[in-house]
ZALUMFI-14799 format. One line per field, with one value per residue: chain; x, y, z of N, C-alpha, C in turn; residue in one letter. Coordinates in steps of 0.1 Angstrom, whole numbers, plus 5000, padded with zeros to 4 digits. Last residue first. Layout:
% residues N
mol c(A:...)
n.u c(X:...)
n.v c(Y:...)
n.w c(Z:...)
ca.u c(X:...)
ca.v c(Y:...)
ca.w c(Z:...)
c.u c(X:...)
c.v c(Y:...)
c.w c(Z:...)
type c(a:...)
% end
This chain:
% residues 266
mol c(A:A:A:A:A:A:A:A:A:A:A:A:A:A:A:A:A:A:A:A:A:A:A:A:A:A:A:A:A:A:A:A:A:A:A:A:A:A:A:A:A:A:A:A:A:A:A:A:A:A:A:A:A:A:A:A:A:A:A:A:A:A:A:A:A:A:A:A:A:A:A:A:A:A:A:A:A:A:A:A:A:A:A:A:A:A:A:A:A:A:A:A:A:A:A:A:A:A:A:A:A:A:A:A:A:A:A:A:A:A:A:A:A:A:A:A:A:A:A:A:A:A:A:A:A:A:A:A:A:A:A:A:A:A:A:A:A:A:A:A:A:A:A:A:A:A:A:A:A:A:A:A:A:A:A:A:A:A:A:A:A:A:A:A:A:A:A:A:A:A:A:A:A:A:A:A:A:A:A:A:A:A:A:A:A:A:A:A:A:A:A:A:A:A:A:A:A:A:A:A:A:A:A:A:A:A:A:A:A:A:A:A:A:A:A:A:A:A:A:A:A:A:A:A:A:A:A:A:A:A:A:A:A:A:A:A:A:A:A:A:A:A:A:A:A:A:A:A:A:A:A:A:A:A:A:A:A:A:A:A:A:A:A:A:A:A)
n.u c(0476:0484:0462:0457:0480:0478:0454:0460:0482:0473:0462:0485:0500:0485:0486:0514:0519:0504:0518:0543:0535:0528:0552:0565:0540:0536:0544:0524:0505:0473:0449:0433:0398:0373:0379:0391:0374:0370:0395:0396:0374:0383:0405:0392:0378:0399:0409:0387:0386:0411:0416:0411:0413:0431:0416:0405:0378:0363:0355:0361:0357:0385:0400:0404:0416:0411:0417:0395:0368:0335:0302:0288:0268:0254:0235:0240:0233:0253:0282:0304:0330:0340:0344:0325:0331:0341:0323:0313:0302:0322:0327:0340:0360:0358:0363:0390:0413:0448:0461:0485:0508:0527:0538:0540:0543:0542:0549:0524:0523:0541:0528:0514:0492:0473:0478:0468:0441:0435:0438:0418:0395:0397:0393:0368:0355:0360:0348:0317:0302:0279:0290:0307:0298:0263:0237:0226:0228:0223:0247:0270:0292:0290:0291:0310:0308:0323:0329:0351:0354:0341:0349:0377:0376:0365:0384:0405:0394:0390:0415:0427:0405:0413:0413:0404:0386:0400:0415:0404:0408:0430:0420:0398:0410:0428:0410:0397:0418:0422:0398:0400:0435:0455:0449:0461:0457:0467:0485:0505:0511:0494:0504:0530:0522:0510:0522:0528:0562:0583:0610:0629:0644:0664:0653:0637:0638:0622:0615:0591:0594:0617:0615:0592:0599:0621:0609:0591:0608:0621:0603:0622:0636:0627:0625:0601:0573:0538:0510:0504:0531:0538:0552:0549:0552:0547:0546:0545:0537:0545:0561:0581:0574:0551:0559:0576:0558:0542:0561:0567:0541:0535:0555:0550:0524:0530:0556:0562:0543:0525:0499:0498:0494:0508:0502:0512:0514:0521)
n.v c(7957:7964:7966:7938:7930:7946:7937:7910:7912:7923:7900:7884:7901:7903:7876:7873:7891:7879:7855:7866:7879:7857:7845:7863:7879:7914:7940:7945:7938:7952:7938:7953:7960:7950:7929:7904:7885:7893:7888:7860:7852:7861:7843:7819:7821:7821:7795:7781:7787:7797:7820:7854:7870:7897:7922:7922:7916:7939:7950:7977:8000:8020:8016:8036:8060:8087:8106:8114:8113:8099:8104:8081:8063:8060:8042:8016:8004:8010:8011:8022:8028:8042:8067:8075:8067:8089:8105:8083:8069:8060:8041:8056:8067:8085:8076:8072:8087:8091:8119:8135:8149:8142:8145:8121:8093:8060:8025:8000:7989:7965:7937:7919:7906:7924:7943:7931:7929:7956:7962:7946:7958:7984:7977:7968:7991:8007:8003:8003:8005:8003:7981:7993:8008:8016:8011:8005:7978:7958:7931:7907:7900:7874:7861:7872:7858:7851:7860:7888:7915:7930:7918:7923:7951:7953:7941:7960:7981:7971:7964:7989:8017:8046:8076:8093:8111:8126:8149:8170:8162:8153:8147:8131:8110:8100:8090:8071:8053:8045:8031:8009:8001:8004:8023:8035:8059:8067:8085:8107:8133:8140:8125:8137:8164:8160:8130:8105:8100:8071:8047:8030:7999:7982:7956:7940:7920:7889:7862:7855:7844:7856:7883:7889:7882:7898:7924:7921:7917:7941:7968:7992:8020:8055:8080:8097:8080:8081:8081:8073:8065:8052:8042:8035:8018:8022:8017:8020:7988:7963:7949:7938:7947:7942:7927:7944:7964:7949:7943:7969:7978:7959:7963:7990:7987:7970:7982:8009:8029:8033:8028:8029:8030:8032:8047:8044:8059:8054)
n.w c(0574:0599:0615:0619:0633:0656:0668:0673:0690:0713:0724:0729:0745:0769:0777:0780:0801:0821:0826:0834:0857:0872:0875:0892:0913:0919:0915:0887:0869:0865:0843:0817:0820:0816:0800:0804:0796:0769:0758:0762:0746:0721:0719:0719:0696:0678:0682:0673:0646:0626:0610:0611:0580:0570:0552:0527:0527:0551:0574:0573:0554:0562:0595:0623:0629:0606:0588:0575:0599:0596:0607:0631:0652:0675:0673:0651:0628:0609:0606:0591:0616:0644:0652:0669:0694:0705:0718:0744:0774:0801:0830:0859:0872:0891:0916:0916:0901:0901:0884:0865:0867:0896:0921:0930:0909:0922:0922:0927:0961:0977:0995:1011:1003:1010:0992:0969:0975:0975:0947:0937:0948:0936:0909:0910:0917:0895:0871:0860:0827:0801:0775:0746:0724:0729:0733:0709:0706:0734:0733:0738:0752:0758:0734:0708:0675:0644:0620:0618:0616:0636:0659:0658:0661:0687:0702:0700:0714:0740:0748:0750:0749:0730:0713:0693:0704:0722:0719:0734:0760:0779:0804:0799:0784:0803:0823:0807:0803:0829:0833:0815:0807:0789:0758:0729:0704:0672:0662:0682:0686:0707:0728:0730:0737:0761:0776:0800:0811:0808:0812:0788:0776:0773:0779:0765:0738:0732:0732:0741:0767:0779:0774:0787:0813:0819:0818:0839:0861:0863:0847:0827:0845:0844:0831:0850:0864:0855:0853:0828:0806:0773:0741:0705:0674:0638:0604:0571:0556:0554:0583:0598:0623:0637:0660:0674:0681:0699:0719:0728:0737:0757:0775:0782:0794:0818:0831:0832:0832:0853:0837:0802:0767:0735:0704:0671:0640:0605)
ca.u c(0470:0494:0468:0447:0477:0490:0456:0448:0483:0480:0453:0473:0505:0488:0474:0507:0526:0501:0504:0542:0540:0517:0542:0570:0550:0532:0545:0534:0511:0487:0454:0443:0412:0375:0372:0399:0379:0359:0390:0406:0374:0371:0407:0402:0370:0390:0417:0391:0375:0408:0409:0417:0405:0432:0420:0418:0387:0366:0351:0370:0352:0372:0400:0398:0425:0406:0428:0403:0379:0349:0312:0291:0275:0266:0230:0245:0225:0240:0275:0295:0322:0336:0355:0324:0323:0351:0323:0318:0302:0313:0328:0328:0364:0356:0349:0381:0401:0437:0459:0473:0496:0522:0536:0530:0549:0537:0552:0534:0517:0539:0536:0524:0505:0474:0481:0482:0449:0434:0447:0431:0398:0399:0406:0378:0354:0366:0358:0324:0308:0285:0280:0307:0308:0277:0246:0224:0238:0217:0239:0258:0292:0291:0278:0310:0305:0321:0315:0348:0361:0339:0335:0372:0382:0358:0371:0407:0398:0379:0405:0433:0412:0405:0417:0414:0382:0392:0420:0405:0395:0431:0432:0397:0399:0433:0420:0389:0411:0433:0401:0390:0422:0453:0452:0454:0462:0459:0473:0499:0519:0492:0491:0528:0530:0502:0522:0520:0548:0580:0597:0629:0632:0666:0663:0631:0646:0622:0629:0592:0583:0614:0627:0593:0588:0623:0621:0586:0599:0629:0606:0611:0637:0628:0638:0610:0585:0551:0517:0497:0523:0539:0544:0556:0545:0555:0539:0553:0534:0547:0549:0581:0587:0550:0550:0581:0569:0536:0555:0577:0549:0526:0554:0563:0526:0521:0551:0573:0551:0538:0501:0494:0494:0502:0508:0504:0520:0511)
ca.v c(7954:7961:7978:7946:7924:7947:7951:7914:7905:7932:7910:7878:7897:7915:7882:7865:7893:7892:7855:7857:7887:7867:7838:7862:7869:7900:7935:7951:7927:7956:7941:7943:7964:7962:7940:7917:7884:7893:7901:7868:7849:7867:7858:7821:7820:7832:7807:7779:7792:7787:7808:7843:7865:7882:7918:7926:7905:7934:7936:7968:7986:8018:8016:8024:8048:8078:8101:8105:8120:8099:8104:8094:8063:8069:8056:8023:8001:8017:8005:8011:8031:8029:8060:8079:8058:8080:8106:8095:8069:8069:8042:8051:8056:8090:8080:8060:8092:8082:8112:8127:8157:8138:8157:8129:8107:8071:8039:8006:7992:7979:7943:7927:7899:7911:7946:7935:7917:7949:7968:7944:7944:7982:7984:7958:7980:8011:7994:8010:7998:8011:7986:7985:7997:8019:8012:8019:7987:7967:7941:7909:7913:7883:7862:7868:7869:7847:7857:7874:7907:7934:7918:7909:7945:7959:7935:7946:7983:7977:7953:7979:8007:8034:8070:8083:8103:8115:8137:8171:8160:8157:8156:8143:8118:8107:8100:8083:8060:8052:8043:8020:8000:7991:8022:8024:8056:8059:8083:8094:8126:8146:8123:8123:8161:8165:8144:8109:8104:8085:8052:8040:8008:7995:7962:7953:7926:7904:7866:7860:7840:7841:7875:7891:7876:7884:7921:7924:7906:7929:7959:7982:8008:8042:8073:8097:8087:8076:8086:8084:8062:8061:8039:8041:8021:8020:8017:8025:8002:7971:7954:7935:7951:7950:7921:7931:7967:7954:7932:7960:7985:7960:7950:7986:7994:7966:7968:7999:8027:8036:8038:8022:8037:8023:8049:8039:8058:8055)
ca.w c(0561:0589:0610:0613:0620:0647:0664:0665:0677:0704:0720:0721:0732:0761:0774:0770:0788:0816:0821:0822:0846:0869:0868:0878:0910:0919:0928:0895:0876:0867:0856:0819:0820:0825:0794:0807:0809:0778:0758:0769:0761:0727:0719:0729:0708:0678:0685:0687:0655:0636:0605:0618:0591:0570:0565:0528:0526:0538:0573:0581:0552:0555:0580:0617:0630:0617:0596:0567:0592:0600:0597:0626:0640:0676:0674:0662:0639:0608:0617:0586:0604:0639:0645:0655:0686:0699:0703:0738:0759:0795:0816:0852:0863:0878:0913:0915:0907:0900:0897:0865:0863:0883:0912:0937:0912:0914:0926:0917:0948:0975:0984:1017:0999:1017:1006:0969:0973:0987:0957:0933:0951:0950:0913:0906:0926:0908:0875:0870:0838:0811:0784:0758:0722:0725:0745:0714:0700:0725:0740:0731:0746:0769:0741:0722:0684:0658:0622:0620:0607:0622:0656:0657:0650:0675:0701:0695:0700:0733:0746:0741:0757:0733:0725:0689:0692:0727:0713:0719:0754:0764:0802:0807:0778:0791:0826:0812:0791:0822:0841:0813:0815:0795:0773:0735:0717:0679:0654:0680:0676:0693:0723:0727:0724:0750:0775:0789:0813:0806:0813:0799:0778:0769:0788:0770:0748:0729:0729:0728:0758:0780:0768:0772:0807:0819:0810:0825:0857:0859:0858:0829:0837:0851:0831:0838:0865:0854:0866:0833:0817:0783:0753:0717:0686:0650:0616:0582:0559:0542:0576:0584:0618:0625:0650:0669:0671:0687:0711:0723:0727:0745:0769:0775:0781:0807:0830:0835:0821:0855:0848:0814:0779:0745:0718:0681:0653:0616)
c.u c(0465:0489:0478:0454:0467:0487:0467:0450:0472:0482:0460:0464:0493:0491:0475:0494:0519:0507:0500:0528:0540:0522:0531:0560:0554:0543:0541:0533:0522:0494:0469:0450:0421:0389:0372:0392:0386:0364:0379:0401:0384:0371:0395:0404:0380:0383:0409:0400:0379:0398:0404:0409:0412:0424:0420:0424:0402:0377:0355:0367:0361:0369:0386:0397:0418:0414:0423:0415:0387:0357:0326:0301:0276:0273:0242:0240:0229:0231:0262:0288:0313:0326:0351:0334:0322:0344:0334:0319:0306:0314:0318:0329:0351:0359:0347:0367:0391:0425:0447:0472:0483:0509:0531:0528:0538:0543:0546:0536:0527:0532:0532:0534:0517:0487:0482:0486:0464:0442:0447:0441:0413:0402:0408:0392:0365:0365:0365:0335:0315:0290:0287:0296:0307:0285:0260:0233:0237:0228:0233:0249:0279:0289:0278:0297:0306:0318:0312:0334:0360:0345:0333:0358:0377:0363:0364:0393:0399:0382:0393:0422:0417:0412:0407:0420:0392:0387:0411:0409:0395:0418:0434:0408:0397:0422:0425:0399:0404:0427:0412:0393:0413:0440:0449:0458:0454:0465:0462:0486:0513:0500:0489:0515:0528:0509:0513:0520:0541:0565:0595:0615:0634:0655:0666:0641:0640:0629:0630:0606:0586:0605:0624:0604:0588:0611:0622:0597:0593:0620:0613:0614:0624:0629:0638:0622:0592:0562:0531:0503:0516:0530:0547:0547:0554:0547:0548:0545:0543:0545:0553:0569:0588:0563:0549:0572:0575:0547:0549:0572:0559:0534:0546:0562:0539:0524:0543:0569:0564:0548:0516:0496:0490:0504:0500:0510:0510:0518)
c.v c(7966:7959:7976:7959:7932:7941:7952:7928:7910:7925:7920:7889:7892:7911:7894:7871:7885:7895:7868:7857:7879:7876:7848:7855:7869:7891:7920:7945:7932:7944:7943:7946:7952:7967:7952:7929:7897:7894:7903:7883:7858:7864:7865:7836:7823:7833:7819:7791:7791:7793:7799:7830:7854:7877:7903:7923:7909:7923:7931:7953:7976:8003:8016:8026:8035:8065:8091:8100:8110:8109:8105:8093:8077:8069:8066:8037:8009:8015:8012:8003:8019:8030:8047:8073:8062:8069:8097:8094:8082:8068:8051:8052:8050:8079:8084:8064:8081:8088:8103:8120:8148:8145:8154:8142:8115:8084:8049:8021:8000:7980:7957:7932:7907:7904:7933:7937:7920:7936:7961:7950:7941:7968:7982:7964:7970:8000:7998:8000:8007:8003:7994:7990:7988:8006:8016:8022:8001:7977:7950:7919:7916:7898:7873:7871:7864:7859:7854:7872:7892:7924:7921:7909:7931:7953:7940:7939:7969:7977:7958:7968:7996:8026:8058:8076:8092:8106:8124:8159:8162:8155:8161:8152:8131:8115:8108:8094:8072:8060:8051:8032:8011:7990:8008:8022:8045:8057:8075:8094:8112:8139:8129:8120:8146:8162:8148:8125:8107:8088:8067:8046:8017:8005:7977:7961:7940:7911:7881:7864:7843:7837:7860:7884:7877:7877:7906:7920:7908:7918:7946:7973:8000:8030:8060:8089:8087:8085:8081:8090:8074:8058:8050:8038:8028:8024:8014:8026:8007:7986:7963:7940:7948:7953:7929:7926:7955:7958:7937:7949:7976:7967:7951:7973:7991:7973:7966:7985:8019:8035:8042:8033:8028:8030:8040:8041:8054:8052)
c.w c(0554:0575:0599:0607:0612:0633:0653:0660:0668:0691:0711:0716:0723:0746:0765:0767:0777:0803:0815:0817:0833:0857:0864:0870:0895:0914:0930:0910:0886:0875:0856:0833:0822:0825:0803:0801:0813:0793:0768:0769:0768:0742:0725:0730:0720:0692:0686:0691:0669:0646:0616:0615:0598:0582:0566:0542:0527:0538:0559:0579:0560:0553:0575:0602:0625:0617:0607:0576:0585:0593:0602:0615:0634:0663:0674:0662:0651:0620:0619:0597:0601:0628:0639:0646:0671:0691:0697:0723:0755:0780:0810:0837:0856:0867:0899:0912:0906:0907:0895:0879:0864:0880:0899:0929:0918:0918:0917:0921:0940:0962:0983:1006:1004:1015:1013:0984:0974:0986:0971:0943:0948:0954:0928:0911:0923:0918:0888:0875:0847:0823:0795:0767:0734:0724:0741:0727:0705:0719:0730:0739:0738:0764:0752:0728:0699:0667:0637:0622:0609:0612:0641:0653:0648:0662:0689:0693:0694:0717:0738:0738:0746:0743:0728:0702:0688:0716:0716:0712:0739:0757:0788:0805:0786:0785:0814:0816:0796:0809:0834:0820:0811:0802:0778:0749:0724:0693:0662:0671:0673:0682:0709:0722:0720:0737:0763:0788:0800:0808:0811:0800:0790:0772:0785:0779:0752:0741:0725:0723:0744:0769:0768:0766:0792:0811:0808:0815:0843:0854:0853:0840:0837:0841:0839:0841:0852:0859:0866:0846:0823:0795:0763:0729:0696:0662:0628:0595:0570:0545:0565:0576:0603:0619:0637:0658:0666:0676:0698:0714:0720:0734:0756:0768:0775:0794:0817:0833:0823:0844:0850:0825:0791:0758:0727:0695:0663:0629)
type c(x:x:x:x:x:x:x:x:x:x:x:x:x:x:x:x:x:x:x:x:x:x:x:x:x:x:x:x:x:x:x:x:x:x:x:x:x:x:x:x:x:x:x:x:x:x:x:x:x:x:x:x:x:x:x:x:x:x:x:x:x:x:x:x:x:x:x:x:x:x:x:x:x:x:x:x:x:x:x:x:x:x:x:x:x:x:x:x:x:x:x:x:x:x:x:x:x:x:x:x:x:x:x:x:x:x:x:x:x:x:x:x:x:x:x:x:x:x:x:x:x:x:x:x:x:x:x:x:x:x:x:x:x:x:x:x:x:x:x:x:x:x:x:x:x:x:x:x:x:x:x:x:x:x:x:x:x:x:x:x:x:x:x:x:x:x:x:x:x:x:x:x:x:x:x:x:x:x:x:x:x:x:x:x:x:x:x:x:x:x:x:x:x:x:x:x:x:x:x:x:x:x:x:x:x:x:x:x:x:x:x:x:x:x:x:x:x:x:x:x:x:x:x:x:x:x:x:x:x:x:x:x:x:x:x:x:x:x:x:x:x:x:x:x:x:x:x:x:x:x:x:x:x:x:x:x:x:x:x:x:x:x:x:x:x:x)
% end
């Protein structure tokens, strides 16, 4: 199985997610590996120094060999599961590759579904009518604007993008939309989006079965839900911010990727 992590420039968040995921599944009995790319990435850029330092400091993982690349149709087709860092990136990919929308999720969206199906703990923030789909409709353009304004105040440059990139941010199109990706979530009779899956769906049959090792410590589960809830609109881009921000981002990504890696490894 191949997982593709996607962010914007492929120099911060998605490389950290890729490296940590591969570190976690290296001893997995199944053949699972991750790759990463960016919606507006240059080819051949190094991971940021702060990303390299954060992963080395916390997890002793070396990101120095990473080189950035853009999302392409080939990468999407090769991936069994694509996980984006934000809702807007998911929308960009769904618009660019509509044929693959059933296997494109945000990282927090996918991890939350796994936790919901495999633990008794539910996050109050996510309690809503099942007919609304996996997440309530949201518009993260406001959050994006707030983040950009904060960057300007700190007199830092936003992450560089290629003017010729096939993907361009479209703040007006980041409204979260329900789509047929909900068909991947089986055994959910209360959902109006419940549909039959193909055998290649990234969610396994009976995800609540005992084959998936439930996280035993309820405090850890609550911490995961809190992290997912805090970042449900997307994991913020640390580019241009302090090394502490990178450390925080790396920890958030690792906590959420842990859920996905353990689930897919079983």
